[in-house]
N, C-alpha and C positions, 0 to 999 in steps of 0.2 A: 604455403611455406612462408616462414617468417625469418627475419633477422633480428636477433635480440642483443641488447648490451649485456655486460657481465652481471648486471643487477636484475636481469630478467624482463626488462622493459622492451616492448616491441618498438623497433626502429623502422622497419619496412616490411610490407606484406606482398606476397605474390599470389594471385588467384590461379590455382592449378587447374588447367582446363583439360588435361589428359591424365589418365591413371598412371601410377608408377612414379619412379624417381627419375625425372628427366634432368639432365645436367644443365640445360639452358636456364632453368629456374634459379639454380644456385649462382650461375654466372651473372644473371641479371641483378640479383640481390647484391653480389659483391661489387659489381660495376657501379651500382647506385650508391653504395657505401663510400667507395673511393671518390666519387664526385663531391662528397660533403666533408672530406677530411683533408688536412694538409698532406702534401707528398712526403714530408719528413716523418710522419707517424709510422710506427711498426705495428702491423696488424696480425693477429693470430686468428685462425679460422678452424673451428671444429665442425666436422661434417661426417655423418655416419658412413659415407662411401668416399672418403677423402682420397684414398689411393687411386680410385678411378678418376676423380676430379683433378688430382695432381697430374696424372698422366695426360689428360686432355689439355691442361694448361701448358705443359711442356711441348706438346705437338703444335 
C-alpha cells in the first residue's frame, strides 16, 4: 500500500503482510504523513473504503 502526492509520486510505502484491506495500514500511512507536515495544513484523503475508515477514526 502506498501514499502518493497529487502528482502521483510515492511518499510512503507499507509492506502488506496479510491479505485483504486492513485498516491499520491506512492509519500507519496517515500517521507518518502527519509527522512530516505542519499542523496548520489541511489534508484531503481519498481511500476506496473511506466510509469504514472514517467510522473507525470517530470511534
